[in-house]
N, C-alpha and C positions, 0 to 999 in steps of 0.2 A: 663325471659330475659328482659322484660320491666322494672321490678323493679330494675334490675342491672343497666340498662341504666339511669334510673331516679336518682339512688344513685350516679352514676358517674357524671352526669350533676350537681346535687346539690353540690357535693364536689368540682368540678371544679369551679363552680360559686362562692362558698364561698371563695376559695383560691384566685381567680382572684379579687374579691371585696376587700379582705383584702390587697392584693398587691397594688391595685389601690389607696386605702385610704392611705397606707403608702407612696407611691410616692407623692400623693397630699399634704400630711402633711409635707413632707421634702422639697417641692418646695419652694424656697425663695420668700417671698412676700415683697412688698414695705412698709417699716415701716412708721408709722405716725409720725407727728411732736412731739407729746407727748412721744412716745416710743423712738425717737431719743434723746430727751433731757434727758430722764431717763437713757438711756445708757451712755450718757456723764457724768452724775452725778455718775453713778456706776463706770465708769472708773477713775473718779477723787478721789474716796475714796479707798485708798490702805489699806487693812486690812491683818490680819494674814492668812486668808484663801487664798487670791489671791497671797500672797508672797510665800506660801508653795505649790502652785498649781503644780509646776514642780515635786516636790518630790512625791506628791499624785498621779499624773498621771503615774508614773513609774510602777504601778501595773496593768495596762491594756495594751492591745495590740494596735498596730498602727491603725488598722481599727476600733477598738472600740472607740479609741480616736477621730478618724475622724468623726464617726457617732455621738458620743456624742457632739462634737463641733458644728456640723451642727444643732443638736437638740437644744442646748443651744442658738445658734444664732437665731434660729427660735423663741424660746420663748422670748428672749430679744427684738427681732424686733416687736413682738406683745404685749410687755409690761407685760408679764406673769412672775412673780417673784417666786412663790411657796415658800414663806418665811419659812413656817414650815419645809419643806424638806431641805432647805438650812441650817437652824439652826441645824437640825439633822445631816446633812452631815458634818457641821463644828465641831460638837461634836465628831463624829466618825473619823474625819481626812480623809474624802473621797471627791472625786470630783463630781460635778454635771454631768460632761461628762460620767464618768463611771456608775453612777446611771441610767441615762437616756438610755445609750446604753444597760445596762443589762435588763431594763424594756422592751425595744422594742424587744430585742432578745427573751426574754421569751414569750412575746405576740405573736410574729411571730411563735415561736415554738408551742404555743398552737393553733394557727390558722391552722397549717398543721397537727397536731397530729391526730385529729379525722378523717379527710378525709383519712389520711394514714392508720389509723386503719381500716376504712371502706374498703379501697382497699385490705388490707390483708385478711379481712373476705370474700370479694368477690372472691378473688383468691382461698381461701380455700373452696368455695362453700356455704358460708353463706351470711350474710348481715344484716344491721340494717336499720330501717325505716329512710327515709330522714329527717323527722322532728326531730327525736332523734339525728341524726348526726349534724343537725344545732344547736340544743340546746347544745349539748356536745361541739361543736366548740366554741360557744359564752362563755360557762362556762370556758373552758380552756384559752381562750383569756383574760377574766377578771381576772382569777386566776394568769396567768403569768404576767399581767400588774400590779396587786396590791400586789403580794407577796414581791417584793423588798421593797416597801414602808412600808408594815406591819413589815417586819423583821428589817428595819432600825429604825422604831419608837420604837420597843421594845428594841433594843440594845442601842439606844440613851438615852432612859429613864434610863437604868441601869448605863450608864456612867455619866449621870447628877447626879445621886445619889452619885457616887464616887466623883464627882467634888464638890458637896455640903459638903461632909465629909472633903475634903481637904481644902475648904474655912474656915471651923471652925479652923483647925490647923493653917492656914495662919494668921487668925486674932489673935490667941494667940501669934504667933511668932512676928507679927508686934507690938503688945502691949509690949512684952518683949524688943524689940529693942527701942521702944519709951521710956520705963522706963530706958534704959541704956544711954539716952541722945542723941540719933540720931534724925535727922529731919524726917519728914514724907516721903519724896522721898527716903532717904537713908534707912529708916526702911522698906519700901515696897520692895526695891531691895534686902536688906540683908535677909529678910524673904523668898523671892522667891528663893534665892540662897541656903538657908539651906534645904528647903524641896525637896523631891524626888517624882518621879512618873510623869505621863503625865499631871495632872492638874497643878503642879508647873512648869513644862516645858512650858505649854501654858502661864502661868502668866509671867514667865521670858521673853519669846519671846514678849509678849505684852508690857512689860515695856521697853524692848530694842527698839521696834518699836516706842514707844512713844518718846524716846530720839531722835531718828532719825527724827521723824516728827515734833518735837517741841511741843508735847502735854504734859499736866500734867499727872502724873501717874494715878490719880483717874479718869480723863477723858478717858484714855485708858482702864482702868478696866471697866468703864461703857460701853464702846463700845464692849468690850469682852463679858460682860454680855448680851448686846443686841444681839450679834451675836450668842451666845450659848444658849440664853434664860435661863440664870441663874439669878434668882431674887435676890439671896444673893449678887452677885457681883454688881448689879445695886444699891442695897441699900447701899452697902459699898461705892461706888463711890459718891452717894448723900450725905452720912454722911461726907466723907472726904472733899467734896466741901464746906459744910457748916461750918465745924470747922477745917479747915486746918491750922489755925494759933495758935490754943490752944492745946498744947500737952496733958495737963491733961484731958481735955474733950474728946480728941480722945482716950486716953488709957481707960478711963471709958466706953466710947461707944463701943469700940472694945471688951473689956472684956464681957460686957453685951450681945453683939451680939453673941460672941462665946458660951457663956453659953446657950443662946436661941437656937442656932443651935444644941448643944449637947442634950438639952432636947427634941427638935423636932425629932432628929434621934433616941433617945431612945424610944420615943412614937411610932414612925413608926416601929421600930424593935419589940416592944412589940405587936403592932397590927398585924404584920405579923405572929408572933409566935402564937397569939391567933387564927388567921385564919387557920393556919396549924393544930393546935390542934383540931379545930372544924372539919376540913376535915378528920383527923384521926378518930375522934369519929364516923362520918358518915360512913367511910369505915368499921369500926369495927361493926357497926349496920347492914350494908349490909351483911357482912360475917356471923354474927349471924343469920340473917333471912334466908340466904341460908342454913346454917347448920340445922336450925329447919325444913325447908322444906325437906331437905334430910332425916332427921330422921322420919318425919311424913308422908312422901309420901307412904311407903309400907302399913302402917295401913289404910290410907285414900283410897288407891287403893283397898284394900280388902273389906272395908266397902261398897264402891260404886259398886264393882263388885258383891257382894252378894245381 
């Protein structure tokens, strides 16, 4: 009976500590001067992610949006940006509010899962050691808090590969429009209008926002490259900034960059194919070893038995 009481006390203490830490973390704090100035700078920079925030937030419920908004406000007040997560969310077209709300919900779920399991075992007449319950609770909390970030990172890497592939096609289209006598801004807009898919949609939106904000198209593409962490877009913006007045140099530069992107994609595809071939070879060797053990086991068992 004492073990049951100790397990219940430990489970209750873990849950209470987790809820206390959650309340303390959500309590608003007085922002510093540096954090306030940073927030003002963030509010002054209008980008595609902030403009499309309303459409992004439609996928989450009201209470999740409220929780996520409080968490974002808390992070901004303390000057925490989490730039890599923001760029991954921008690539996926998701909001920081939904991501933070999902992470907190899964962490809280992991916090209560192990004590709940311990309670069920106690009702059934069993039980787990208190230390094991504590370790299991911490493991589930860490897993719940990090699982959305790991999933987001993997999905964002896949979409960045798709975007790089689209950038190569975009460069070819821009070069063809320049060869037809268009200027650089007109060629960029026409190339973006021709292409399909979400990468070209992001480029079209970026160029449209650039016209509204009074920015040059290459500056807007550079900002999009910074936001999405697409190195090819940043290189394109730098190249257009340097040779924006010379159409012949731009055409040659864009054609060379498109060829380089295609060669890089081909090399990456060949490397992935080679990795998968090696994995298949290893799997075949494991199957052969298992088959040999299956054949040799009866003879070996008879030899050792005699």
